[in-house]
C-alpha positions in Angstrom: 0.0 0.0 0.0 1.1 3.6 -0.7 0.9 4.7 2.9 3.1 1.8 4.2 6.6 2.6 5.4 9.3 1.1 7.6 11.6 3.0 10.0 14.2 1.1 12.0 17.8 2.0 13.0 19.0 0.0 9.9 16.3 0.5 7.3 14.1 3.4 6.2 11.8 2.7 3.2 8.6 4.1 1.9 7.0 7.5 2.0 7.2 8.6 5.7 4.1 9.9 7.4 5.7 11.7 10.3 2.5 12.3 12.2 1.8 8.6 12.0 5.4 7.8 13.0 5.2 9.9 16.2 2.1 8.0 17.2 3.7 4.6 16.5 6.9 5.6 18.5 5.0 7.3 21.2 6.9 10.6 20.8 5.5 14.1 20.9 5.5 16.8 18.2 7.3 20.0 19.0 4.5 22.4 19.6 4.4 26.1 18.9 4.4 26.8 22.6 7.5 24.6 23.1 9.2 26.5 20.2 8.4 29.8 21.9 9.9 28.5 25.1 13.0 27.3 23.3 13.4 30.7 21.6 13.3 32.4 24.9 15.9 30.0 26.4 18.1 29.7 23.3 17.9 33.4 22.3 17.0 32.2 18.8 15.9 29.1 16.9 18.1 27.1 14.6 16.7 27.0 11.0 16.0 23.3 11.4 13.7 24.1 14.3 12.1 27.1 12.7 11.3 25.1 9.6 10.1 22.0 11.5 12.9 19.7 10.3 13.5 18.8 14.0 9.9 18.0 14.7 9.5 15.4 17.5 10.9 14.9 21.0 10.9 13.0 24.3 11.0 15.2 27.4 12.5 18.2 25.7 10.2 20.2 28.1 12.1 18.7 31.1 15.4 19.6 29.6 14.3 23.2 29.3 13.0 23.1 32.8 16.3 21.9 34.1 18.1 24.6 32.2 15.7 27.3 33.5 16.3 26.1 37.0 20.1 26.2 36.6 20.6 22.4 36.8 21.9 22.2 33.2 22.0 19.2 30.9 24.5 17.4 28.6 24.5 16.3 25.0 25.2 12.9 23.5 25.2 11.7 19.9 27.1 9.1 17.9 28.2 7.6 14.6 28.4 4.1 13.2 31.6 4.0 11.1 31.0 3.8 7.4 33.2 4.2 4.4 32.6 7.8 3.4 30.1 10.1 5.2 27.6 12.0 3.2 25.7 15.2 3.6 22.8 13.5 5.3 25.0 12.2 8.1 25.8 15.8 9.1 22.3 16.8 10.0 22.2 15.8 13.7 25.9 16.8 14.1 25.3 20.3 12.8 22.4 20.8 15.1 24.3 19.3 18.1 27.1 21.8 17.5 24.6 24.6 17.6 23.2 23.4 20.9 26.7 23.1 22.4 27.6 26.6 21.2 24.5 28.1 22.8 24.6 26.2 26.1 28.4 25.7 26.6 27.5 22.1 27.6 29.5 18.9 27.6 29.1 16.6 24.6 29.9 12.9 24.3 30.2 11.4 20.8 30.2 7.6 20.7 31.8 5.9 17.7 30.1 2.5 17.5 32.8 0.5 15.9 31.4 -2.6 17.6 28.1 -2.1 15.7 30.0 -1.4 12.5 31.8 -4.7 12.8 28.9 -6.9 14.0 26.1 -5.7 11.8 27.5 -6.8 8.4 29.1 -10.3 8.1 31.4 -9.2 5.2 32.8 -6.2 7.1 36.4 -6.7 8.3 37.9 -5.3 11.5 40.6 -3.2 9.8 38.0 -1.8 7.4 35.8 -0.7 10.3 38.7 0.9 12.2 39.9 2.8 9.1 36.3 4.1 8.5 36.1 5.1 12.2 39.2 7.2 12.0 38.0 9.0 8.8 34.6 9.6 10.3 36.1 11.1 13.5 38.1 13.6 11.3 34.8 14.6 9.6 33.1 15.1 12.9 36.0 17.2 14.4 36.0 19.3 11.2 32.5 20.6 12.1 34.1 22.7 14.8 33.0 21.2 18.2 34.4 22.7 21.4 37.6 20.6 22.2 37.3 21.5 25.9 33.7 20.2 26.2 33.7 17.3 23.7 34.8 13.7 24.2 34.9 11.4 21.2 35.4 7.7 22.0 35.3 4.4 20.2 33.3 1.7 22.0 35.9 -1.0 21.7 38.5 1.3 23.4 36.5 2.8 26.1 34.7 -0.3 27.2 37.3 -1.0 29.9 36.1 2.2 31.7 32.4 1.4 31.5 32.3 -2.3 31.7 30.9 -2.5 35.3 28.2 -0.1 34.5 27.5 -1.8 31.2 27.0 -5.1 33.1 24.6 -3.4 35.5 22.6 -2.1 32.5 22.7 -5.4 30.7 21.4 -7.2 33.7 18.2 -5.2 33.5 17.5 -6.0 29.8 15.9 -9.3 28.7 16.1 -11.0 25.4 12.3 -10.5 24.9 12.8 -6.8 25.4 15.5 -6.7 22.7 13.2 -8.6 20.4 10.3 -6.3 21.0 12.2 -3.1 20.5 14.7 -4.0 17.8 13.0 -7.0 16.1 15.9 -9.4 16.8 15.2 -13.1 16.4 17.0 -16.4 17.0 19.3 -15.9 14.0 20.6 -12.6 15.3 24.2 -12.9 16.5 24.7 -12.3 20.3 27.0 -9.4 19.7 24.2 -7.5 17.9 21.9 -8.3 20.8 24.4 -6.7 23.2 25.7 -3.5 21.7 22.4 -1.5 22.0 22.8 -1.7 25.7 26.2 -0.1 25.3 24.6 2.7 23.4 22.6 3.6 26.5 25.7 4.0 28.6 26.8 7.6 27.6 23.4 8.8 28.9 24.8 7.9 32.3 28.0 9.8 32.1 26.6 12.7 34.2 23.9 12.9 36.8 22.2 15.7 34.8 19.6 14.9 32.2 20.9 13.9 28.8 19.6 15.4 25.5 20.2 13.4 22.3 19.7 15.1 18.9 19.2 12.3 16.3 17.1 11.2 13.3 13.9 9.6 14.5 15.0 6.1 13.2 17.4 6.0 16.2 14.7 6.3 18.8 14.6 2.6 19.6 17.8 2.9 21.6 16.4 5.7 23.8 13.2 3.6 24.5 15.6 1.0 25.9 17.4 3.5 28.0 14.2 4.9 29.4 13.2 1.4 30.5 16.3 1.0 32.7 17.6 4.5 33.6 15.7 5.2 36.8 16.4 1.7 38.2 20.1 2.5 37.8 19.7 5.9 39.6 19.8 8.1 36.5 17.3 10.3 34.6 15.4 9.0 31.6 17.1 10.5 28.6 15.5 13.2 26.5 15.7 13.3 22.7 14.9 15.6 19.9 14.3 14.0 16.5 14.9 15.2 12.9 13.2 14.1 9.7 15.3 12.5 7.0 17.2 14.5 4.4 15.7 13.3 1.2 17.9 11.5 -1.3 18.8 13.4 -4.5 16.5 11.2 -6.6 13.5 12.2 -4.5 12.5 8.6 -4.1 11.1 7.5 -0.7 13.3 6.6 2.2 16.5 8.4 3.1 19.9 9.0 1.6 22.1 6.0 1.4 25.9 5.6 1.3 25.5 2.3 -0.5 23.8 4.1 -3.4 26.0 7.1 -3.2 26.5 7.4 -7.0 22.9 8.5 -7.3 21.3 9.4 -4.0 24.0 11.1 -1.9 26.6 13.8 -2.0 29.7 12.4 -0.2 31.9 14.7 1.8 34.8 13.7 -0.4 33.0 14.6 -3.7 34.8 17.3 -5.7 33.2 20.2 -7.5 32.8 18.3 -10.8 31.2 15.3 -9.1 28.8 17.5 -7.1 27.8 19.3 -10.3 27.2 16.1 -12.2 25.2 14.4 -9.4 22.9 17.4 -8.8 22.3 18.1 -12.5 21.8 14.4 -13.4 20.0 13.0 -10.3 18.4 15.8 -8.2 14.6 15.4 -8.5 13.1 18.7 -9.8 9.8 20.3 -9.1 10.0 22.1 -12.4 7.5 21.8 -15.3 8.0 19.8 -18.4 8.6 22.8 -20.7 10.1 26.3 -20.2 6.8 27.9 -21.3 4.8 25.8 -18.8 7.3 26.5 -16.0 7.1 30.3 -16.6 3.3 30.1 -16.6 2.7 27.7 -13.6 5.9 27.8 -11.6 7.8 25.1 -9.9 6.7 22.9 -7.0 9.0 23.4 -4.0 7.3 20.6 -2.0 8.9 18.0 -4.2 11.9 19.9 -5.5 15.0 18.2 -3.8 17.4 21.1 -4.4 15.0 23.5 -2.7 14.5 21.1 0.2 18.3 20.7 0.7 18.7 24.5 0.7 15.9 24.9 3.3 17.3 22.2 5.5 21.1 22.8 5.4 22.3 25.4 3.0 20.3 28.6 3.3 19.9 29.8 6.9 18.5 33.2 6.0 14.7 33.0 6.1 14.3 36.1 3.9 16.6 34.7 1.2 14.9 31.3 1.3 11.5 33.0 1.0 12.7 34.9 -2.1 14.0 31.6 -3.6 10.7 30.0 -2.8 8.6 32.8 -4.3 10.8 33.1 -7.5 10.6 29.4 -8.1 6.8 29.1 -7.4 6.2 32.1 -9.7 8.3 30.7 -12.6 10.8 33.4 -12.4 13.5 31.0 -11.3 14.1 27.9 -13.4 15.0 24.4 -12.3 18.5 24.7 -13.7 19.0 27.9 -11.7 17.8 26.2 -8.5 20.2 23.3 -9.1 23.1 25.7 -9.8 22.4 27.6 -6.5 22.6 24.3 -4.6 25.7 23.3 -6.4 27.4 26.5 -5.4 26.4 26.2 -1.8 27.5 22.5 -1.5 30.8 23.2 -3.3 31.6 26.1 -0.9 30.7 24.0 2.1 32.7 21.0 1.1 35.8 23.1 0.2 35.8 24.5 3.8 35.0 21.1 5.3 38.0 19.5 3.5 40.3 22.3 4.8 39.0 21.8 8.4 39.3 18.0 8.0 43.0 18.4 7.2 43.5 20.5 10.4 41.5 17.9 12.4 44.3 15.4 11.9 46.3 17.4 14.5 43.3 17.7 16.9 42.2 14.1 17.1 44.3 13.4 20.2 42.7 16.4 22.0 39.2 15.1 21.5 39.9 11.5 22.3 42.8 11.5 24.8 44.4 14.7 26.0 41.7 17.4 26.0 40.1 18.6 29.2 37.0 16.5 29.1 38.9 13.5 27.5 41.4 13.4 30.4 38.5 13.5 32.9 36.7 10.6 31.1 39.7 8.3 30.9 40.3 8.6 34.6 36.7 8.1 35.5 35.5 4.8 37.0 32.0 3.4 37.2 31.5 1.3 40.2 
């Protein structure tokens, strides 16, 4: 059926009905009232909030209450290593950086190299570790605060958290894992275990944790919320984004495995970006120039416009002008694509420069920085 879709941590297919998805997951839409409260607390709203791209939450109101009462909170996000990050992978990271900048709060970034190794039979250990290193450089290149950010790989940091990991695991049954994640008797036992590890960073501080993520990751936080209070911690809060659409405009989300068509990789050069956008980006333009000038383009299905509105044009007035010019037929589809190409090319040029600098910073974020030193000496009884 046309209205059927699937959203799991590993698979997103179909045309997503986000209202239906929030009901299925038991999350709450971010209301106008909550946005006004966030604007008061934040001083401003990130474009992804203003434009409803971050749309759903768990206990965001409690995070704001803790902030308003001076209790504070901390941030947590993560990354499963993959060979080559794409633009879509940056969405929660860009938003997380914005939150850290505004609140000057600690941030923990978990690199789930265990998940990367266990999830695909053909993936080799050395391949996962090489991907993890490259992904970490891409993350650092976004400009997180080195004094307030700790990046760690699960397989390295496990020696510090193993007692706490065991306490958490003891509270989770096989039936719970099957119910939340859909595991069955053919699932290898490693895959059955690592989701528990992904709850552990929410226990790094006694404050409430806020996790910015795409909504397909919500399963992990449902597990955390089942066990947190029994371990003496707060249930984690989360704020969920929608999915950045693939270039082709087909249903689902952008995929690294189909990068030739659906994704812009962070390693793509200017020529590759231009070719991908011009060849594959789904247009909301009309069939002929005459028809487009008369009827205008459809921004609701035009992927270049959607990418601009989500990541590449923060100025509301400029975006409104782009929208109006396209809808009126004044701006052509080719011009819309060219605008996106220019924005992506400039972004990737800066990103590659920052990634090169990140090679000398990786030790600070993972070992020798202020927060990193504290975390490596911390024990969990």
